[in-house]
Structure formats: C-alpha cells, structure tokens
N, C-alpha and C positions, 0 to 999 in steps of 0.2 A: 566176454563174448566178442567174436570177430567183428570188425567193422564198427565197433561202438566208439563214439567220441566222448563219452562220459569220463570224467576224471576219477581216478581212484583216490582212496583216502591217502595213499602214499604220496601221490602227486600233489595233492593239496597241502600236505604237511611239508613237502619239499619247497614249494614256492610261497606258501603262506598268503595266498590271495584272499581278499575279502569275498565272502559269499553274497548272494543276493539279499538286499535289505528288505525287511518286512514293511518298512515305511516308504511310501511313495516319494520319489524324488521330483515329481512334477511340481512346477512352480506356477504361480498365477500368470506370469508372462507367457510361459509355454502353453498354458491352457487357452489363453486368449489368441495366441498365434495359431493354434490348431483350428480355431474358429474364424481365422482371418480378421480378427478384431471386429467382426460384425455378428452380434448374437441375435438369433431369431427366437421364436417361441419354443417352449417345450410342451408338446402335445402328443398324447398317446404313446408316451415312452421314448420319444426321439425329438431331436431338434429339427425345426423347419424354418426356413428363411425365404419367404416368397420374394421375388425380384421386384415387384411393383409397389413395395411398401415404403413409406417414409421412415426415416431413422432419426434418432435423437442421440446426441453425444453424452457420454459419461466421462466426467473429468475428475481428476484429483486436484490437489492444491496447485499443481503446476501446469498440467497439459491435459489434452484429451486422451483418455485411456482406451476407449473403444466406442462402438455405437450399438444401440439396441433398436430393434425393429418395432414400429408402431402397428398395433393390431387393427384390423378392419372388422366389419360385422361378420363376414364369413369365417374369420379366424376365431371369433368368439363362439359362433355356432359350432365350429369344429371342436373347440375345447370343451364346450358343454356336452356335446354328444359323446366325446371320449370319456368325460367324467361320469356320465350316466352309465356307460358300459363298464367303466372301472369300478363304480360303486356296486354294481350287481356282483362282480367277481369278488371284490374286497369284503363285502358284507356277508357273503356266503362262507368265507373262511372261518375257521374256529378262532377263539380268542388266543389260543396258544400260537397259531400260525401268524396272526397279526403281531403278537408280541415278539415272536422270533425275528420278524423283519425289522422291527424297531431296535431290537438288541443288536442285530447285525449292522444297522446304521451306525450305532455307537462305535463299533470297531472300524467301520469304514471311515468315519470322521477322524478317528485316531490315526489311521493310516495316511489320510490326506490332510492332516492338520496344518502342514506348512502351506499348502496351496489355499486352503480355506482362510487361514490367517492373513496371508498376503493379499488375497482378493478382497477381503473385508477392509483391509487397510487402504488399498487402492480406491475403494468405493467410499471412503470416509465413514465407514460403519464398523469400526474396529470392535471385535469381541473375541474373547479367548476361546479357542476350540474346546478347552476343558468345560466351559459353560455349556456349549452346545451338546457335548457328550453327556453331561449331567441331565440335560433336558431329554435326550433320547432314552437314556436309561430309566428315568423317572416315569415317563409316559409308556414305556414298554411294560412296566409292572401294572399300570392301570389298564392297559389293553388286555393283559392276562386276566384281570379280576373283574372285567365289566359284567359278564353274565352272572358271576357269583354274587357280587354286591349290588348290582342294579338289574335284577331280572325283568322288571316291568318296563324298562326303558329301552328304546330303540334309536338308532342313529337318525339324524335329520335327513340325510341323503347327500346331495351335492352341496357343498359349502363354498361360498365365495369369500376369500380372505383378501381384503384391500388394505393397503397401508400407504401413508403419505410419503412424500419425497424424503424427509429427514428422519423417518422412523428407523430404529436400529433393527438388525437382523434378529436380535434376542426377542423383541416384542413380536416380530413376524412369526418366529417359530413357537412362541407362546400361544399362538392361535392355531398354527398348522398342525403341530404334533398332537395336541389333545383331540383335535377333530379327526385325525387319522386313527388315533388309538381307540376312539369310540366307534370306528367302523364307517366313517364318512369318506367320500371322495372330495378332493379339494381343488379349486381353481384359484391360483394366487395371482393377484394384480399388484406387483411390487412398485414402490417408488423408485426414484433414480438411484438412491444410495443403496437400496437393497436388491436391485435388479440382477446384478452380477452374482452376488452370493446366492440368491434364490435360484437362479438357473444352474449354478454349480451343484447346489444341494439337491435339486431335482435329478440331476445326473447321478449323484451319489445314492439317492433313494433307489434308483434302478439297479445300481450295483449291489445294493443291499437285498434286492429281490422283491421289491414292491411290484404288483401287477401293473401293466401298461394302462394308462388312463386314470389311475387313482390320484396322481398328483400332476397337475398341469400348470404351466406358468405362461401368462400372456403379458406383454409389456406395452406401455403407451402412457397416455395421460391418466393418472390414477383415478381422478374423479369421474370423468366422462366414460372411461373404459370400464371402471368398476360398475357404473350404472348399467352399461350395456350387458355386462355379464349377469348382473342380478335380475335384469329384465327377461333373461332367457327362461322359458317355461320349465326347463330341466333343472334349474337352480332352486334349491329349497331353503337356503338360509344365507344371510349376509352378515359378516362381522368386519368391523373396521377398527384400525388403530392408527392414531396420528393426531393431526391438528384439527381444531374445532371447525375452522372455516371450510376445509375440504369435507369433513364429516357432514356438515349442514347441507352442502351442495349435493352430496351423495344421497342423503336421506330424502331430500325433496324430489330428486330425480327418480327414486325407486318407489316412492309412496304410491300405493294403490295397485301394485303389481302382485300382491299376495305373498310377499317374501318377508318373514320376520327379520328384524335387524337389531344388532347390538353395536355399541360404540365404546371404545376406550380412547379417551381424549387426553392422554397423559402429557403429550408434548405441549399442549396449551395450558397446562395446569400451573398455577402459582402456589408454591409450597412454603410454609414457614420453617425457618431454622432458628429455634428458640434457645437462648442462652440464659439460664437462671443464675442468680448470684451464688448458688451452691455448687456451680459447675467447676470442673477442672478447666480453668480458662486457657491454659496452654494447649490442651488437647482440643478444646472447642475451636480455638483459632486455627489450629492445624486442619481441623475438619472443614472450616470455612474455605481455607486456601485450596484444599484438595477438590472441593465440590464446586465452588462458584466460578473458578477461572479456567476451567477446562475448555478446549476448543469446541467440544460438543457435549451438551447436557441433555439428559432425558426429561428434566423438569426445569421450570423457572423458580428461582428461590428469592425469598425476602428474609433478611437477617433481623431478628427481634432480640434485643438485649435489655436486661433489667437495668434500670437507671443506676443502681448502687455500684455496678461494675462497668458501666458504659465507658468511662474514661480509660480504665485499664484495658478493656477490649480494643478500643480505638488505638491506643498506644501500641499494643502488640500487633495489631493489623498493620500499622504503619511500618513497624520494624520488619515484619515478615514480608511485606509487599515491596520493600525497598530493593530496587534492582531487578525485579521480575521482568521477564521479556514480554513484549507485546504478543497478543494472541491473534492468530489469523481468524478473520470473519468468514462466515459461510459464503456471503456474496457482498459485492461492493454496495449494494442497496442498503445492507444492514448498517453501514457507516452513517448514512443520512438519518436513519431512525435513531441511532445512538446519539448523534450530535444534537438532534432535536430534543430528545428526552433529557440529556444532561443540561442543555441550555434552559429548558423549562424548569427543571429541578432547582437549578441555581437561582432562577428568578423567584422561586418560592422559598428561598432561604437555605437551600442545601449547601453543604460544604463537601469538597471532594478529597478523597484519598486516592492517589494514583501512583503507580510504581515508577512512572516516568512521564514526561510531557507527551501528549498524543501527537503522532505525526500525520501523514496523509495516506490515503489508499485503504486497502482492505486489511489493515492491522490496527489494533487498539489496545492500549495498556490496561491491565487489571484496575478496576475503578470501584470504589465504594462511595455511594451517595449518602452522606450522614445528615441527620436532622430533618428527615422528611415527615410529613403528616400522613396518617393512615389513608387519607382520602386522595393523596397525590396520585396522579396517573402512573408514575413510575413504580409505585407500590402495587396498585391494582393490576397493572399490566406491564411488567418490567420489559425493558428493551432487550433485543437479542445481544449476544456477545458477552464479554467478560465484565458486565456491569451489575453490581449488587446493591439494591436499596437497603438502607439500615433505618429501623425505627426503634424507639425505646418504650418501655413500659415500667410502671411502678411496682405493682404487686403480681404475684403468680397468677391470680385470677384474671387480671387484666392481660397478662401474657397469653393466656388461653383464649381470651376474647379476641385479641389481635390475630391469633392463629386461625380463628374461625371467621375472620373478617373478609377473606377472599371468597368469591362465589364458587371457587373450585374446592375439591376435597380429595386430592390424590394421595398425598403423603405429608409427613412432618418429621423433622429431626429435633429432638429435645435433649438438652444437655444439663444434667444435674447429678450430684452424688447422693441426693436424697431419693431413695427408692420409692417412698410413699408419694412424694410429689410427682415423681416420674409416672407412676401408675395412675394417679388421679388425673394428671394432665392428659395422658394418653387416652383415658376413658372419655374425657370431656371434649377432646378435639374431634371435629366432624370430618375425619379423613379415613381413608382405607388402610393406610400403612403408617405405623409410628416406629421410628428407630430411636432408641435411647442410647445416648453417648456414642453414636455412630451415624452413618448415613448410607443410603443406596445399597442396602443388603438385599440382594435378589436371589431367590431360589424358587424353582417350580413348586415346591411343597408349600410355600407361603402364598395364601390368596392375595391377589393384587386387585383391589376392588375400588373403582372410582366412585366418589360421592358427588352429588349435586352436578356441577357442570363438567366434571372430570370423567364421566362415563356412566353407563347404565348396565354394566355387566361385570362379572368377576372372572379374572384370568388367574390360572395357577391353582394348585391344591385340588382336592376332590371337588370343591365347590365350583371350580372353573370348568369342570367337565360337563355340567348339566346344560350349558348353553348349546352344546352340540348333540343333545339328546332330547327326545320327547317321549311321553308315555304312549304305549302301544295303543291304548284306547282313547287317546286325546285327539280331538279334531284339529286339523291344520287349516290355515287360511287358504281360501280358494285362489288358484292362479287365474288371473284375468287382466285385461288392460285397465288402466285407471279410468274412473268416471270423470266426466267434465264437471269440475267443482270450482265455484268461486270461493276460495278459501277465506277471503276477507269477510264474506257475507254468510258463511256457513252457520246455520242455526238461527239466523236473524229473521228468516221468513216464517218462523213458526207462528201459527195463528194464536191470538189471545182472545179470551172471552171475558169482557168486563161485565160485572153484575149490573144489569140495567136498573134505572130508578123505577120504583114501584114494583120490583120483583117480589113475588110471594114466596118466602122461604118454606112455607108449608108444602109447596109443590115438590120439594126435594127432600128425600128421607133424612139426609144428614149432611152437615158441612164439617169437613175435616180441616185441621191445621197441620202445618209441617213442623218439624222438630229441629230447631237451630239453637245452638249454644245452651242446651239443656232446658229450653222453654218452647212452648207451643206458640207458633207465630203464623200470621197470614203472610202471603207473598209480599215482598217489598213493593212490587208493582201494583198490588191490589187486584190482580187478575186471578181468575179461577178456571178450572177445567171440569167438564162433566165426566164422571166415571160411569161406564156403561156395563150392564149385564150382558151375558152372551147373546141374549135375545134382542138387545138394543135398548132396553128400558134404562132410564137414568137411576143409578143407585145412590149417588152422592155427588157432592162438589168438593174438589180438592184444590189447593193453591197451585198456581202456575208460576213456579219459581224461576228466577233468572240470575244474572250475573251478581247483583247486589246480595242476594241470598247466599250464594256461594262465598262471596267475600266475607259476609258476617260469620258464616260457618267456619271458615278457615281461621279467621281472627280468634274465634272462641277456641278452636282446636289447638293453635300454637301456644295458647296460655296454659292449657291443661296437659298437653301431651308430654312435655319434659318431665313433669312430676309423675305422670302415670308410668313412663318408661323407667324412672328411677325406683319405682315401687319394687319390692321383692317379688319374684315370680310366684311365691306362695300367696302374697296379698292379691296379685292379679287373678290367681286361680280361684280364690274365695269369692271375688267379685263375679267371676264368670259362673261359678256354681250358683250364686244367688240369682243371676240372670236366668239360668236354666230352671231354677225353682219357680221364679215368677212366671216363666213361660208355661210351666206345668200347671200352675194354678189357673191360667186362662186358656187352657187347651181347647175347651169347648167353644169359646167365643172365636178363637182364631180358626178353628176348623170350619165353623159356619161361615166366616168371612171368606175363606178359600173356596168353599163350595159355591157361595153366592156369586163370587167374582169370576171364577173360572168355569163353573158348570159341571165339575166332576162330582162324583158321589160323596156323601158324607163320610163313608168308610175310607175312601182314598184320602180325603182331606185330613181325617184323624191320623192316618198313617203318616202323612207328611209332617204333621205337628209332632208326633212321637219321634220321628227321625230327627227333627230339629232340636228337640230336647236332648236326645242322645248325642247329637253332633256338638252342641254347646258343652255338654259334660266332657266329651272327649277333649275339646280344646282347653277346658279348665284343667284337665289332668295333664295335658302336654306342657303347660306353662313352665313348670320347673323341671321338665325332662329334656328339653332341647338345649344343648350347650355346645361350646366349641371344644378345643383341646390343645395339645402341644404337638405340632408336627415334628417329625424327625428330620433334622437337617445335618449335612456333613460338616458345617461350620461349628465352631465352639460358641455356644450361646444358649439362651433360653427363649424359644419362640412361643407365642400365644396366638391362638386364632379363635375368635368368638363372633357369634351372630349378634347384630344390633338392629333396633327398630329402624324402619325407613323414615318415619316422620308422619306426615299427613298423606293419606291415601285416598284417592277418589275412586269410587266404585259405581259403575253404571250396570244395574242388575238386569238379568235376563228375564224373559217372559216365562220360561219353564220353571216350575216349582217355585213360585214367588216367595214363599216363606222359607223353605229349606235352603234355597240358594242364598238368600239374605243372611240367614244365620250361619251358614258354612263360611261365607266370606268375611262376615263381621267377626266371627270367633277367631279365625286365623289372624286377622289384622290386629285386633286388640290384645289377643293372647301374647303376641310378640312385642307389645309396647307401642303400637301405632295408634293414631287417631284416624277416624274415617268420616268422609262426607259421602253419603250414599244416595243414589238416585234410583228410586224403585222403578219397576217395570211401568212404562207409560200405559200399557194395556191393562195390567192387573196391579194397581197400586194399593188396594185396600188392605191386604194382609200386612204390608209394611206399615201402613198408617195405624192399624190395630196394634202392631208390635210396639209402637211408641209408648203405649201405656205400660208395657212390661219394662221398658227402659226407665220410665219415670219412677217406677216402684223399686228399682234396683239401686245398688250403691255404686253403679258406674258413674264416674264424675261427669257433671254437666258440661257439655261441649266436646267430650271425647267422641261421641257419636252424633252426627247430624243426619237427618233424613229430609231430603228436599224433593218434592214432587214437581212435575212440569214436563215440558217438551224435552225429549231425550237429546236432540241435536243442540238446542240452545244451552242446555246445562253441560253437555260435553264440551262445547266451545268455551264456556266459562271455566271449567276445570282445567282444560288444556292451557289456557292463557294465564293461569295463576302461577306465579313463580315459586310459591311456597310448597305446593303440592309436588311430592317427589315421585309418585307412581300412580298410574291409572289402570284399573282393571275394567275392561269394556266388553259388554255383550250388546251387539246392535247390528247396524247395517254395514254393508260394504263401504258405503260413502263415509260413514263414521270412522271406520278403521283407517281409511285412506287419509282423512283429515287429521287424525291423531298422529299417524306416521309422518305427515308433512309438518305439523305444527310443534310436536313435542321434542324437537331437537334443539329448540331455542325458545324458552328454557328447556333443558334436557330433562326427560322423565323416563322412568322405567315403564314399559308398556306390556300388558298382557291382553291380547286382542282376540276376540271371537266374533266371527261373522255369523250371527245367529240366524239370519234369513237363509243363508246357504246351508247351515247345519240342519235346520228344520226340514229343508227339501231333501237332504241326503239322510235324514234320520240319524245324524252322527253327532248330536250335541253332547254337552257335558252330562254325564250320568250322575246326577246329584244323589240318587238313592243307593249308589254303589257303596259297599262296605270295604272296598279295596283300600288297604293302607297307603298305597302309592298316591291316591288322590289327596289325602291329607299331607303327605310329604311334599307334593307339588305346591299345595297352598302355602305350606310353611316356608318353602324356599322362595316363593314370591313375596313373602311378607318380611324378609330380613335382608340386610346387607352384611358384609363380612369385614371385620377389622383384624389386622395382624399386627402384633407388637414384637419387636426384636430387642432383647436385652443381652448385650455381649457379656461373656464371662471369660475369666483368665484361661 
C-alpha cells in the first residue's frame, strides 16, 4: 500500500532486526523516575500526590530510594469512598469475569517480572516473581469457583489490609488476592518495605483490567493510618499481618467501631527447629545455615538438638560457619539489642559460635548461643539479626515439649529419617505449619494458620478464604463510634446479692448450683442471683459466678481436653449420641423450664427441645465426617492439611432460644475435640441449669463442659483475661463486643462476636431454628484450627 512505513517480511529477513519483545524492558529505576521518585497514593485507579502532604523516605541498604506521601483524613475518606464504589462494580461481575482479571494479572506480572523483582529488592522485600504469579493463578481459580462451592456465602464488602514495616510482599498478597477473589474491594495500608511493590502492583492490577476503586493503596504510618481506615464507616473488615506490637496498637484503636478484625502475627513468632538423633545431620545443619543467617527472616527460630548428637551438630556448625561474612542488620538499633542479648546469655553460662569476631556498626557475624536454658530471655524472645539460640533435649517427647514451650504457634521444622516419629511429633506440636526435613515451604494451597500468640486467622488454602466471606443470612456488627468504657473496671460494677442471715429458703422455689469440673458447686464468692419469670416473680436462685469460678473451670478443662481430643471421632460421636438420648429422656422437664422462664407456649418449648435433640444428633454424626485432605502443590512432596481442636472455648450464650443455642454451640465445640466454659443467658438461665442433669447422666468426661451462671460482663471479663482460653463466642452488648476486641489481642484469642441488643432491634439475630446446612458449616469452621504438614519426596 502506498505511503506505508510498515516493513515487509523481505526487509526484516534482509537486516535481521529483533522484533518487539513481549517482556517489558521497564526497570525499577525508570519506574521511579517516571514518578519523580515521590510516590503518592493509588486511589480510584490512578496515582495522586497532594502537594501539602508530609513524606517519608524509603531506603535500601545504602541510600534513599524514593519518598512516599503520608495520607491525611481526607485521603482516607477518598480511598474508602472509592472502594465502596469499586465494591459495587466488582461484586456485580460474574465469577468468570473476576477470575479473568486475576488470570490476566498473572500474565502482566510475567511481562513486568524484571521491574517487580528489582523494586522488591530495592525495598528489601525480595520475592521471586514466579511466587507472585503462582498466587495470582491460584486465587483466579477460587474466584471462578466461589458461587459453585460457596453459594450461601457473600463478600464482606470493603476490606482494609494493613501490614507492618518489615512484612514481605508475599504475606501482603496472601491477604489481598483472596479478598479480591471473593468479590471484596480492598484498601491496602503497606509498611515501608512493601509500599513500593504495593503501589506498582496496584498499577499492574489496572493493566490487568480491574475496575477503578477495587484496589486502593494509601501510605503512611501503618498503625495510626490503618486505624483511621478501619474507623471509616464504609470499611467492613480489617485484617493485619506483621509484628505483635503494631497489631495490639491497631486492635485497641479500632475496638468498638463495629469492624471484625483478624491478625496474622508471624513476624513476632518464635519457631522451633528440632533435630532428632535419627536425622541426616549434614542436611539438618545445611538447613540451619540457610534459614537462620539470612538478612531477613519471616520468623524467629530456636534450634533444639537431641543430646546424643549435640556435640556432632555443634562441630558441624562450627565447620560450616567458619569464614561466613557478617550479615547487615535492619537498623543500627538492632545492634544494641543483639549486644545486650548476647551479654546476658553469656552471663547465664552460654557459649558462642561465631563465624568471625564482631566488629562495629550495623553488621554482625552469624552467631549461635549454645547451652541456654529454655527459660532464658534469648530463647523466649530471640534478638533480631543472625543470632540463633540453641537448647538441647534428652528424649523425643521432651523435644516436642520444648517445641511447645513458646507462647507462639506459627511453624516448626523437624528433622528425622523416622517417618513415624516425624508424624507423631507433627501431630503433637501446637503450631499451624510443620515442615519435615525442610523449612519455609510456602504455597497458597497450604493453609498458614497461626496458633496462640501467632494469629487468630488462617491464610492460604480454601480455609483462608472464609475470613473474607460471611453467610448471607448472618448478622454483622453494627457500625458506630466506641462507647466510653473503663476497660480496667469492665464487669466489676456488677451487683452481687449475698444471701442474708435468717433468710427463709422456703420463700424461693429452688436453689440451683453451677456445673464446674464435673461437679455441682456454689459460686466461689458465695453470692447468688434471683431468676425472674416474665411477670417479675422469683422463680429460683442461681449462683453469681466470677473470676475464681472461671479459673476452676479452665483448670478442670485443660486436664481433660487433651484426652478428649485424642479420642477417636467415633468415640466422641457415641458420647454425643448418649447426650442426645439423655436430653430426649428429659424433654418434658426441659420444655416446662423453657416455658416457665421465657413465657412462650408449651408447644413452642417442646419444639425447641426437639430441635435441640436433632441438633446434638447432627453433631454426633459429623464427628467422623469432617476431615482434611492433601492439597495439590506444584512442588514435589506430600502435603497434609487437617483440622484440629482449638483447646478451651469460652461461650457467652444469647437470650434467644436458650436451650437450642446452648446445644448448637456445645455440640459444635465438643464434637471437634474442644472443652467449653459456658455462660448461660443472664436473663434466661434455667434451661441451661436444667441441662446440667443431662450432662451428669451422660458419659461426657467431667470438666469438659462447665456451666457458670452470673453477671454477663463480669464473666466476659474473666474469660477474656484467661490466657488458656483460645476462643470466645459472644452474644451480648455492644460494650461487651468492644471490650473483647480491645482485650483479646493480648493474650490473643479468636473472637466470634454478636451484638445481640442491636440484632433484636433489627430482628436480624441468629436463626437457631434454621435447617440450613451453612449454619452448621459456620459453627464447624469456628470450632477448629488448621495444621499443614509438608513431607518432601524425591
């Protein structure tokens, strides 16, 4: 064609010039230069950098790389408004359309892999682009399957994802991608090391075709800015990944705003690296060197070595560490922490293995602290940098005990050629991930579930999707400003009624006892409360329990719960069937109790009892039906994923359906191997007190279930402050929900909160009479935590 400038095939073959590359040649430096090395926010699909904002520098190991802008209140409001609009558009797309965007993201990441890799390296948050591509592909498939496999579940809405300064981009995307795949909009508040990659990825999302406003990034101080984002009324959920101190500050700032929260505190977690005498010691020592002396670690590690091979391991460590270079520290302040920890350890009798003498400044040689006691501060909270505490143990059982010695429960690496020992140890360790003869195997198909102080949610796998979903008929917490609460005195102002001298017991129809440790007991305080009929007449007196009663109940629970959890599911099932049978035999008495207490008709009360019997039988049937599986991973190995019991669960029961709600929650908890401390409705406690006789006649172990009556607030406070209780299911006041969100971050607990007062006003409370199977699925998921085990193969 005349006038065309296009080259013919003949011309191309004559000069043999290269054609345009399908891979982007943009580098991190050119991307930064394009933004004049001052990066603003990413809101509503575009970058914005207001002129009157403060900035903070982003540095690599040598110099300042660029600056990011610090958001103000109006920027947060703009991001929330954009996300709300983006959510409306994104949630209305089909599953196929959302999956198509995430699949396109994988190809965009491949095209810009050089820029992504360089920018992560500059930000000291290095991660392979192949890992990010795998994340995008994995969650694209879940986006496609959401409506097929989870038809009753809907997205939370606008999700705030907050990460701490030194959190890696992998853990950030492990929150962002599943939230987007499930149909949510996301506001990201990155830390310093993830700010640049997060802003670049937001731009790449737009290139992949995500609607404007679905993904927004605002930068600044992660704790205070994250709190401002979560406090916005258009935000529906907050999830955090990073260090415990920042997470605690964030939780306390957001408590009472009506926003559910979840925390992954992996960066503060102390994890055991256990070497048994049956291990391949050369491989184990290689694993220690690879893991412990990196510049940046995802977890803190403690080396546990069996005494029979301790000398061999120490000798090989000395050989391998000889001549290793000093490792740069994150900050110069870390040097002071390391020097203080090493000096304290030496004063307690520790000996050092070092690759070279320590110099000065922000460099430190790889160091092993040998001969420490398990109670040493360096073991409980290892210092930052390339310092590895080493402790020894005699037997394999003692090694597992040492592995569970830490208050954290993120992960463990165990080394042995004995497969039976490996599986027994993996099952006994109270951690979310166990790697056998390897370490740090990460894949989005493997659940990453923090235990105890390491987190209260699951990331990765199908299980990690549910934190970003809720049942379509499930009530949500009401959005409102926090109530003025004195957290230190919460629950202490509850009135107590002491039985006066000369009191005539015949004036009260009946005195009830509470059920603690398998026995009927009065309240430890000696106080009691009047139980009133709907018309105001006194029906009975019940104990007014308190902190000491909760303590006694938990002490009894921790003695019996491990044995109950180890029982076969079939044995637990038979115990629940016997409990249902005992309830059936006393159906008339319980129906009369419900009628007398609540004022409903006898026919309705009998229907509630029948539903309770049916519900217990359902849970008995589910005991041996719920199980894990083997996720499919691209790596060569044998992965296992299985649900485990939480431990001891505290339950504050609702006023609605006092027997049916008790039985539904009790059945879910103990069917999965938990022990429970239950607080009946303060308004309608009689059905729960009558149910005690059913428990006594069953073969449920004494102490597995305790029922404590009394003031709801004072018992809530006692449950929240007990470090052994792992989870609290709460139906009560807005103030109670606020108190639990504020208090249950230290010690960390899993919370399932319901503001019953607001639900009653909106007539949107839990429908206990529903036969919808999704209700039982939700209860089951609240009653378990997940453990993943990775066994490598050739």
